[in-house]
N, C-alpha and C positions, 0 to 999 in steps of 0.2 A: 504493500500500500504506500509506504513512504517513498519507495523507488518510483512508483507511478506518479505520485505528486511532484517529485523532483523533475521527472521528465516533462510533466505538464507545465511546470513553472519555467523550465528552460525554453520550451516551445513558445510560450506566451511572450517571454522576453525577446526571443528572436523575431517573433511577429511584430512586436512594437518597433524594434530596430528597423525592420524592413519598411514598415509604414512611414517612419520618420524619414528614411532615405528617399522614398517615393513621393511623399506628399507634403511633408512639413516644410514650410517656408517661414523663417524667422521674420518678425515684423518689429522694426525699431520704433515702437510706440509705447504708450502706457500699458501696464499689465492688463491682460484680457480679463474683464470682469463681466459677469452676466448681470444685465439690468434687472431691476425690480419691476417686473411688468405690471401694468395696470390691467388686471384681468377682468373681463366681463363677468358679472356674478352668475349669469346663465348663458354660456356660449351656445350659439345655435348650431354650430357645425354645419352639416349638409354636404350635398354633392359638389364636386368641382372637377374641372378638366385642365390638365397640364400636358407637358410633353416629356417623353422619355426617349432613350436611344431607339426604342422600338416604334416610336411615333406617338400619336395622341393617346392619353390615358385618362380615364374618368374614375372617380371613386366608385360609381355605380357598376363598373366593370367587375368589381369584386364582391357583389352581393352573394351571400352564402358563405363568405369568409370573414374572419375577424381581422381587422386592419390595425396595424400599429403605425401611427403617423408621428413623424418627428420633423421639426424645422431646424435647419442648420446650414452649413456651407462647407465646402471641401478644404478651404484654407484655414479652418478653425484649428487653433493650436492645441486644444485640450478637451473641451467639453464634448464636442461631437464624437471624437474617437472613443471617449469613455462610454457614452451612451450607446454607440453602435456596437461596441464590444459587449456591453450588457445584453443588447438585443440578440447578438450572434450567439452568445453563451446560452441564452434562454431558448432560442430555436434549436440549438444543438442538444439541449437537454430533453427535447420532446421526441416522441416516437414519430415515425414517418407519416402516419395517418394524420395526426394532429398538426404536424408541421405543414402539411399540404393544405390545411384549412386556415392558414394564416398568411396574410400578405403585408410585409413591412414596406412602408413608403417613406422616403427621405426627400422632403421638399426644400429646395435651396432658397435661402433668403438673399442670395448674392447672384442674381441671374446674369449680371454683366460679366462675371468670370466663370461661372459654372455652366459649361456647355453640357448637353446630354451625354456626350462621350466621356467627358471628364468625370461626370457624376457616376457613370457606369463603372469606370475603373476604380473610383474611390469606394463606392458602397459595396461592390462585389468583392473587394479585398476582405471586408468583414464577414459577409455571408452572400452566397450567390442568389438568394431569394430576395434580397433587399433591392428595391427599385428606386432610382434617383429621378426626381421630377423637377422641371423648371418651367418658366413661362415669363410673361411680361411682368414688369413691376406692379402694374395695376392689378393683375390677376392674383399675384402672390399676396399683395397687401389685403385684398378682399378675403382670401382664405385665412390668413393669419388672424385677421380681426374676427371672423366668424367662429374661429376655434378658440378665441380668448387668449391668443398668443401676443407677442410683441418682439420687435427687434429695432436696432439702431445702428446705422453705419457710423463708425468712429473716425473723425478727422480725415475724411477722404480728400486728398490733394492731388488732382491730376491723375497721372498714371502710377503714382507711388503706391506701394502695398498698404493695405488697411485692414482693420478687423471689424467684425460685425457682432455687437452684443445681441444676444437673443435668448428667448425663452428656452429652457432646457428640459421641458417636460415631454413625456411620451404620451400621446393621445390614443386611447383605445376606442375603436369604433366597432360596433357589433355587426352581425351578419346582415342586418337590415339597413346598414348605413347610418346608424344613430350613434352619436358621440355619447359614450356611457361613463368614461372615467379618464382621468389624467394622472399619470404616475410621475412623481417629482424626480428630478435629477438626484442620483444617489440611491435610488431604490435598488433592492437586491434582486437577484435572479428569482429567489423564492417568492418575493412579493409580486413580481411581474407574472410569474407562473400562476400565482394565486388569483390574480385578476383576470387572467385569460381563460383558465380551465373552466370556470362556471359558464362562460359564454360558449365554449365548445360543447359542453354538455347540453346547454340550452338549444343549440343547433340540432343536436341529435334527437331532441324531444319534439321538434316541430313536425 
């Protein structure tokens, strides 16, 4: 057991190193800090349509599946990798049947830099089932607001690198497309599984 845990820790450390080499780009600005978002007391959620490397994608395409929605961007130095790693670990802890009934979506709040292809390379590093989405600034703003999220571009000056402070929650959407829960940044794998499993059982009973 100890040897297995050691091998797992080595593999995770190697994975983080590879991610840093492929995607991390230091930004010579203030320390990245997540904003304290002004959350709507009752976010409406709802359907939306954006673009992936596969082409147009709508939330309604995944009716019958539980959707894990996360807002972030590929240049994020710390928060996004942490949450995507959590999502990946959660998916890996499931059996094949349950995993196939979940669709993780990563919506970029940085459409100027995050192309569909870059999003694909970024999110699939964490797990092949995660799908990266982008669209116009107007479309993204509408979705973020309806889901009770927030973000803020920090000190953008011309073509210089910049960071985006953003809500770090994971939004859980049931098989009917309804927003049912939001998991705070720092939630454990067990907590995320605990929020997902009842929805999967609910699907079986329909």
